[in-house]
PLY file of the C-alpha trace (Angstrom):
ply
format ascii 1.0
element vertex 425
property float x
property float y
property float z
element edge 424
property int vertex1
property int vertex2
end_header
8.18 -32.14 -31.52
4.78 -30.94 -32.55
2.91 -27.91 -30.56
0.42 -30.26 -29.07
2.77 -32.88 -28.16
4.72 -30.21 -26.22
1.73 -28.91 -24.58
0.74 -32.35 -23.67
4.29 -33.07 -22.37
4.23 -29.75 -20.10
0.96 -30.38 -18.80
2.05 -33.69 -17.75
5.01 -32.54 -15.99
3.21 -29.70 -14.22
0.48 -32.04 -13.23
2.99 -34.77 -11.96
4.65 -31.98 -9.66
1.11 -31.29 -8.50
0.41 -34.92 -7.64
3.80 -34.84 -5.56
2.64 -31.63 -3.68
-0.57 -33.25 -2.64
1.33 -35.87 -0.57
1.45 -34.27 2.85
4.88 -33.69 4.71
3.53 -36.05 7.42
4.03 -38.94 4.75
7.67 -39.24 5.76
6.71 -39.68 9.54
4.84 -42.83 10.16
7.04 -46.03 8.90
4.13 -47.71 7.52
3.58 -44.86 5.16
6.99 -45.07 3.45
7.47 -46.91 0.13
8.39 -46.54 -3.80
6.12 -45.10 -6.06
6.84 -45.58 -10.01
5.67 -43.46 -12.68
5.59 -44.15 -16.32
3.76 -42.43 -19.31
2.08 -39.91 -16.99
0.64 -42.78 -14.54
1.72 -43.13 -11.07
1.43 -46.59 -9.75
1.81 -46.91 -5.96
1.51 -50.75 -5.92
4.70 -50.70 -4.46
3.71 -49.19 -1.04
4.96 -51.34 1.88
2.72 -53.76 3.48
-1.07 -52.97 4.27
-1.56 -50.16 6.61
-3.69 -50.13 9.59
-6.18 -47.94 10.74
-4.96 -44.83 12.43
-6.87 -42.89 15.00
-8.54 -40.86 12.69
-7.91 -42.20 9.24
-7.01 -45.08 6.94
-4.70 -45.05 3.92
-5.99 -47.47 1.22
-4.52 -48.53 -2.08
-5.43 -46.44 -4.99
-4.05 -47.32 -8.52
-3.09 -45.30 -10.32
-2.69 -42.35 -8.10
-2.27 -39.84 -10.96
-3.64 -40.07 -14.80
-3.87 -37.20 -17.46
-6.02 -37.05 -20.41
-5.60 -34.95 -23.52
-8.99 -34.24 -25.46
-10.01 -31.52 -27.75
-13.80 -30.39 -27.12
-16.48 -32.78 -28.06
-14.31 -36.04 -27.34
-14.00 -38.37 -24.29
-11.81 -40.87 -22.65
-12.35 -43.69 -20.20
-9.84 -45.11 -17.95
-9.94 -47.45 -15.01
-8.80 -46.92 -11.32
-8.91 -49.54 -8.67
-9.46 -49.05 -4.99
-8.22 -51.78 -2.28
-9.66 -51.59 1.17
-6.58 -51.61 3.28
-8.52 -51.47 6.62
-10.22 -54.14 8.80
-13.73 -52.37 8.31
-16.35 -52.72 5.62
-16.63 -49.50 3.61
-19.03 -47.83 1.46
-17.12 -46.23 -1.22
-18.45 -43.20 -3.38
-15.98 -41.62 -5.30
-16.57 -37.80 -5.73
-14.90 -35.15 -7.88
-13.51 -32.16 -6.34
-11.44 -29.15 -7.75
-7.84 -28.37 -7.14
-7.55 -25.26 -4.57
-5.59 -22.39 -6.59
-6.26 -24.18 -9.89
-5.96 -21.63 -12.78
-8.78 -23.56 -14.79
-11.73 -24.42 -12.69
-13.07 -27.58 -13.62
-16.67 -28.32 -14.34
-17.38 -31.37 -12.23
-20.10 -32.49 -14.95
-17.48 -33.47 -17.12
-16.61 -36.52 -15.16
-18.76 -39.31 -14.50
-17.48 -42.34 -12.23
-19.28 -45.82 -12.22
-20.30 -47.57 -10.22
-21.51 -44.47 -8.38
-20.63 -46.20 -4.89
-20.00 -49.82 -3.80
-19.56 -51.84 -0.47
-16.14 -53.04 -0.32
-14.87 -55.64 2.67
-11.39 -55.66 4.16
-8.83 -56.45 1.51
-11.29 -56.10 -1.23
-10.55 -54.50 -4.58
-12.83 -52.48 -6.59
-12.51 -51.12 -10.17
-14.06 -47.90 -11.09
-14.51 -46.45 -14.56
-13.88 -42.78 -14.95
-15.14 -41.13 -18.15
-13.92 -37.85 -19.01
-16.41 -36.02 -21.36
-15.06 -32.38 -22.71
-18.03 -30.33 -24.25
-17.97 -28.75 -27.58
-17.95 -25.23 -26.09
-15.08 -25.94 -23.72
-12.30 -23.28 -23.42
-8.68 -24.51 -23.85
-6.77 -25.04 -20.76
-4.79 -27.33 -18.26
-7.73 -28.32 -15.76
-6.90 -30.26 -12.66
-9.32 -32.38 -10.63
-8.94 -34.72 -7.54
-11.34 -37.99 -7.08
-11.78 -38.47 -3.50
-12.68 -42.13 -2.50
-13.24 -41.43 1.28
-13.98 -38.88 3.84
-10.41 -39.52 5.56
-8.36 -36.44 5.98
-4.97 -35.96 7.54
-4.71 -34.36 11.01
-4.57 -30.56 11.15
-1.13 -30.74 12.78
0.07 -32.41 9.64
-0.44 -29.28 7.83
-3.57 -27.81 5.78
-6.15 -30.57 6.02
-6.06 -32.73 2.64
-8.05 -35.90 1.81
-6.08 -39.11 2.32
-7.43 -41.43 -0.43
-7.35 -39.35 -3.38
-6.10 -39.55 -7.04
-5.12 -36.62 -9.17
-6.42 -36.18 -12.62
-5.13 -33.47 -15.28
-7.22 -32.67 -18.31
-5.35 -30.88 -21.07
-7.81 -29.10 -23.41
-6.59 -27.67 -26.58
-8.83 -25.88 -28.73
-8.14 -25.79 -32.47
-8.20 -22.12 -33.82
-11.47 -21.32 -35.93
-9.52 -18.68 -38.11
-6.28 -18.37 -39.79
-4.68 -15.07 -40.59
-2.50 -14.28 -43.64
0.07 -12.65 -41.07
-0.46 -12.65 -37.33
0.84 -9.04 -36.71
1.10 -5.64 -38.32
4.32 -3.80 -37.07
4.83 -0.42 -38.95
6.41 3.00 -38.71
3.84 5.62 -39.36
3.74 9.37 -39.98
1.63 11.86 -38.10
-1.36 13.21 -40.08
-1.65 10.20 -42.47
-4.09 7.50 -42.63
-2.73 3.90 -43.28
-5.03 1.20 -44.68
-4.01 -2.56 -44.38
-5.67 -5.65 -45.83
-5.48 -8.98 -44.13
-6.68 -12.22 -45.62
-8.72 -14.72 -43.06
-9.42 -18.08 -43.54
-12.24 -20.07 -41.99
-10.47 -23.48 -40.75
-13.17 -24.30 -38.40
-15.09 -26.78 -40.78
-18.32 -24.50 -40.29
-19.61 -21.13 -40.65
-17.99 -18.75 -38.10
-19.40 -15.33 -36.97
-17.01 -12.57 -36.38
-17.13 -9.19 -34.68
-13.62 -7.80 -35.04
-12.86 -5.15 -32.31
-9.59 -3.19 -31.29
-8.53 -4.14 -27.81
-5.51 -3.05 -25.70
-2.54 -5.07 -24.85
-3.49 -5.86 -21.25
-1.72 -9.10 -20.80
1.76 -7.68 -21.61
1.80 -3.97 -21.17
5.11 -2.04 -21.99
5.49 0.76 -19.64
7.82 2.28 -21.99
5.27 2.37 -24.88
2.29 4.51 -23.36
-0.32 4.59 -26.19
-0.10 7.83 -28.12
-3.54 7.76 -29.60
-6.76 5.61 -28.80
-7.70 2.57 -30.23
-11.07 3.84 -30.81
-9.52 5.65 -33.85
-8.66 2.28 -35.63
-11.46 1.14 -37.83
-11.84 -2.60 -38.69
-14.30 -3.87 -41.03
-14.98 -7.63 -42.28
-17.94 -9.69 -43.39
-19.90 -10.95 -40.05
-19.85 -14.29 -41.36
-17.21 -16.44 -42.99
-18.51 -19.51 -44.41
-16.57 -22.82 -43.78
-13.20 -22.84 -45.97
-13.86 -19.35 -47.13
-10.99 -16.70 -47.38
-12.21 -13.12 -46.87
-10.64 -9.88 -46.51
-10.40 -7.80 -43.38
-9.65 -4.08 -43.66
-7.89 -1.82 -40.94
-7.73 1.78 -41.08
-5.35 3.71 -38.88
-5.92 7.44 -38.96
-2.64 8.81 -37.01
-3.34 12.38 -35.38
-1.15 15.24 -36.54
0.62 15.76 -33.09
1.00 12.12 -32.47
4.49 11.24 -31.17
5.43 7.68 -29.68
3.74 4.34 -30.03
0.69 2.35 -30.22
0.32 -1.49 -29.33
-2.90 -3.58 -29.03
-4.87 -6.52 -31.01
-7.61 -7.13 -32.99
-10.17 -9.37 -31.07
-12.17 -11.29 -33.60
-14.85 -12.55 -31.04
-15.27 -15.59 -33.36
-18.76 -17.14 -32.68
-19.35 -14.47 -29.99
-16.49 -15.73 -27.80
-13.95 -13.44 -26.37
-10.27 -14.93 -26.87
-9.54 -17.64 -24.48
-5.91 -18.11 -25.89
-6.80 -20.57 -28.78
-8.20 -18.18 -31.15
-5.73 -15.96 -33.15
-5.30 -12.46 -32.47
-3.81 -9.98 -34.92
-1.21 -7.92 -33.15
-0.91 -4.38 -33.93
2.22 -2.21 -33.32
2.48 1.31 -34.80
5.52 3.62 -34.01
5.02 7.08 -35.05
7.99 8.60 -36.74
9.44 11.87 -35.49
11.47 13.40 -38.16
15.04 14.03 -37.24
15.89 17.43 -37.09
19.77 17.22 -35.62
22.19 15.76 -38.23
24.88 13.29 -37.61
28.34 14.97 -37.53
31.82 13.23 -38.48
35.04 14.93 -38.64
38.32 13.94 -40.48
41.58 15.28 -41.89
43.56 15.37 -45.07
47.14 16.03 -46.06
46.72 16.19 -50.01
44.44 17.55 -52.43
43.42 14.31 -53.95
39.68 14.23 -54.72
37.21 13.10 -51.63
34.49 10.57 -52.44
31.57 10.14 -49.77
28.79 7.23 -50.11
25.85 7.06 -48.01
23.48 4.07 -47.90
20.56 2.84 -45.86
18.81 -0.63 -45.65
15.01 -0.82 -45.78
13.00 -3.79 -45.05
9.19 -3.27 -45.19
7.43 -6.53 -43.86
4.23 -4.67 -44.13
4.50 -4.18 -47.97
1.93 -7.20 -48.90
-0.80 -6.03 -46.76
-0.47 -2.14 -46.61
-2.72 -0.75 -49.16
-1.78 2.90 -48.62
0.13 5.40 -48.30
3.11 4.18 -50.47
6.16 4.40 -48.29
8.47 7.47 -49.36
11.95 6.54 -50.61
14.63 7.70 -48.10
17.03 10.44 -48.81
19.89 12.46 -47.12
20.58 15.93 -46.58
24.57 16.24 -46.80
26.69 19.21 -46.05
30.44 19.32 -45.85
32.91 21.95 -44.65
36.65 22.15 -44.89
38.51 24.30 -42.56
35.18 25.64 -41.33
34.24 26.98 -44.87
31.41 25.32 -46.47
32.13 22.98 -49.66
29.80 22.13 -52.72
29.24 18.43 -53.08
28.70 17.09 -56.57
26.22 14.28 -56.77
27.66 11.67 -59.11
25.40 8.69 -58.44
22.24 7.11 -56.93
22.14 3.28 -56.65
19.42 1.20 -55.60
19.23 -2.60 -55.10
18.07 -5.43 -52.63
17.54 -9.05 -51.77
14.21 -10.45 -52.82
12.15 -13.74 -51.86
8.98 -15.28 -51.87
6.70 -14.36 -49.27
5.74 -18.05 -48.86
8.45 -18.64 -46.53
6.25 -16.46 -44.01
2.61 -16.28 -45.35
0.35 -19.57 -45.56
0.29 -20.82 -49.23
-3.29 -20.46 -49.17
-2.75 -16.45 -49.05
-0.56 -16.25 -51.64
-1.28 -19.26 -54.30
-3.42 -17.06 -56.47
-1.16 -14.30 -56.56
2.56 -14.81 -55.61
3.80 -12.15 -53.34
7.56 -11.16 -53.19
9.34 -9.58 -50.24
12.54 -7.46 -50.30
15.26 -5.96 -48.47
16.23 -2.53 -50.39
19.38 -0.61 -50.27
19.80 2.84 -51.26
23.01 4.61 -52.09
23.97 8.03 -52.95
27.56 8.99 -53.79
29.19 12.36 -53.95
32.74 13.99 -54.95
34.49 16.87 -53.79
37.77 18.49 -54.93
40.57 17.71 -52.48
42.17 20.19 -49.98
44.66 20.14 -46.89
42.81 20.44 -43.88
40.17 19.70 -41.13
36.81 18.48 -42.55
33.33 18.34 -41.09
30.72 16.26 -42.62
27.18 16.26 -41.41
24.19 13.87 -42.58
20.66 14.33 -41.62
18.63 11.24 -42.93
15.02 11.34 -44.06
12.35 8.55 -44.14
14.99 6.39 -42.51
16.30 5.91 -38.86
19.67 4.71 -39.78
22.39 4.61 -42.29
26.13 3.89 -43.27
28.71 5.95 -44.88
32.05 6.01 -46.16
34.52 8.72 -46.89
37.30 7.83 -49.44
40.61 9.86 -49.81
44.35 8.97 -50.18
46.71 9.19 -47.46
49.57 11.57 -47.81
52.75 10.09 -49.55
55.34 8.67 -47.02
0 1
1 2
2 3
3 4
4 5
5 6
6 7
7 8
8 9
9 10
10 11
11 12
12 13
13 14
14 15
15 16
16 17
17 18
18 19
19 20
20 21
21 22
22 23
23 24
24 25
25 26
26 27
27 28
28 29
29 30
30 31
31 32
32 33
33 34
34 35
35 36
36 37
37 38
38 39
39 40
40 41
41 42
42 43
43 44
44 45
45 46
46 47
47 48
48 49
49 50
50 51
51 52
52 53
53 54
54 55
55 56
56 57
57 58
58 59
59 60
60 61
61 62
62 63
63 64
64 65
65 66
66 67
67 68
68 69
69 70
70 71
71 72
72 73
73 74
74 75
75 76
76 77
77 78
78 79
79 80
80 81
81 82
82 83
83 84
84 85
85 86
86 87
87 88
88 89
89 90
90 91
91 92
92 93
93 94
94 95
95 96
96 97
97 98
98 99
99 100
100 101
101 102
102 103
103 104
104 105
105 106
106 107
107 108
108 109
109 110
110 111
111 112
112 113
113 114
114 115
115 116
116 117
117 118
118 119
119 120
120 121
121 122
122 123
123 124
124 125
125 126
126 127
127 128
128 129
129 130
130 131
131 132
132 133
133 134
134 135
135 136
136 137
137 138
138 139
139 140
140 141
141 142
142 143
143 144
144 145
145 146
146 147
147 148
148 149
149 150
150 151
151 152
152 153
153 154
154 155
155 156
156 157
157 158
158 159
159 160
160 161
161 162
162 163
163 164
164 165
165 166
166 167
167 168
168 169
169 170
170 171
171 172
172 173
173 174
174 175
175 176
176 177
177 178
178 179
179 180
180 181
181 182
182 183
183 184
184 185
185 186
186 187
187 188
188 189
189 190
190 191
191 192
192 193
193 194
194 195
195 196
196 197
197 198
198 199
199 200
200 201
201 202
202 203
203 204
204 205
205 206
206 207
207 208
208 209
209 210
210 211
211 212
212 213
213 214
214 215
215 216
216 217
217 218
218 219
219 220
220 221
221 222
222 223
223 224
224 225
225 226
226 227
227 228
228 229
229 230
230 231
231 232
232 233
233 234
234 235
235 236
236 237
237 238
238 239
239 240
240 241
241 242
242 243
243 244
244 245
245 246
246 247
247 248
248 249
249 250
250 251
251 252
252 253
253 254
254 255
255 256
256 257
257 258
258 259
259 260
260 261
261 262
262 263
263 264
264 265
265 266
266 267
267 268
268 269
269 270
270 271
271 272
272 273
273 274
274 275
275 276
276 277
277 278
278 279
279 280
280 281
281 282
282 283
283 284
284 285
285 286
286 287
287 288
288 289
289 290
290 291
291 292
292 293
293 294
294 295
295 296
296 297
297 298
298 299
299 300
300 301
301 302
302 303
303 304
304 305
305 306
306 307
307 308
308 309
309 310
310 311
311 312
312 313
313 314
314 315
315 316
316 317
317 318
318 319
319 320
320 321
321 322
322 323
323 324
324 325
325 326
326 327
327 328
328 329
329 330
330 331
331 332
332 333
333 334
334 335
335 336
336 337
337 338
338 339
339 340
340 341
341 342
342 343
343 344
344 345
345 346
346 347
347 348
348 349
349 350
350 351
351 352
352 353
353 354
354 355
355 356
356 357
357 358
358 359
359 360
360 361
361 362
362 363
363 364
364 365
365 366
366 367
367 368
368 369
369 370
370 371
371 372
372 373
373 374
374 375
375 376
376 377
377 378
378 379
379 380
380 381
381 382
382 383
383 384
384 385
385 386
386 387
387 388
388 389
389 390
390 391
391 392
392 393
393 394
394 395
395 396
396 397
397 398
398 399
399 400
400 401
401 402
402 403
403 404
404 405
405 406
406 407
407 408
408 409
409 410
410 411
411 412
412 413
413 414
414 415
415 416
416 417
417 418
418 419
419 420
420 421
421 422
422 423
423 424
């Protein structure tokens, strides 16, 4: 299922729930109001409602078909659909449908988007009148799930039935997806950084809007999903973002991000690069570049392991670490330092000299096309890799209790093996 299809289905489901919620609790009380409502393809048909409803003391329930309709429109497009109104009362009516918002709706609807014709009409008892409802979404509309009501008469349910609601109303849902104007080489930079160093990243940005787009990149805080466990260790004002002010249609340009990490920094920073495409703040449809930096704090306490031997055969010690650097393709500087280990060994509480016999380096390599858009790498294929570093040491054997300490540098994790022969049984 595509993203747009999934959004439309989700919107239709939510709007259907809203439609059902608009039916007052009193609906089940009078026998004349009970009946069957059928829904198919996002349209609810109330044609199965029981026999014509007579006038009540303060209101009349008329027939509206459909009672719910949803449209899925991108900015600049329109759709027209028909809705019928049947006068179920015994009096002649002047029907003038009006558009109203839905109280509590997250996305307020501009009523100018909707035009209804005819604007008003006289309908005698039993008469059916069709209305054409045209929905026009303007070019500058923000993405969102908009909701509206089309009210056909001023009849409202009595206050004792609950919150006053219009009786003769249909619900309308308008799903507006806004295609992105920009596409990034990558949507995020997650990196481990060292205090006192400046990190420089270069991200490719493509204009996919079909017309020239102005940009004014700014670093903003992560205010929508703050992490209380990751308070910012430095201000986003320190981060410098530079890029051309205009990206022509179809053009690919570079955006440079400089992150000078303060000397005393320790912790993390999370934020976004807001592009302000065509002078607009992000409405959820424009891409943002996520920034997340964890400031490394060098380890000072080694890991300690103990073991016992019962013979004098040689002992082999191997220490390995796996390094994956997803930012290698976009980080310009500095180059990451290779990991290393400070290893110490004691036997029966006395220091033992280790002999370094081998250093091995390997890894797994694959094309970045799996993660980066093809347009960003077609001129210069990029390889990504997960690297492994291994150091091997040997020491003469001895009978006794051993203590091995390992202090890693430029890595936060490692694996190790200690190989020695068991005593003969």
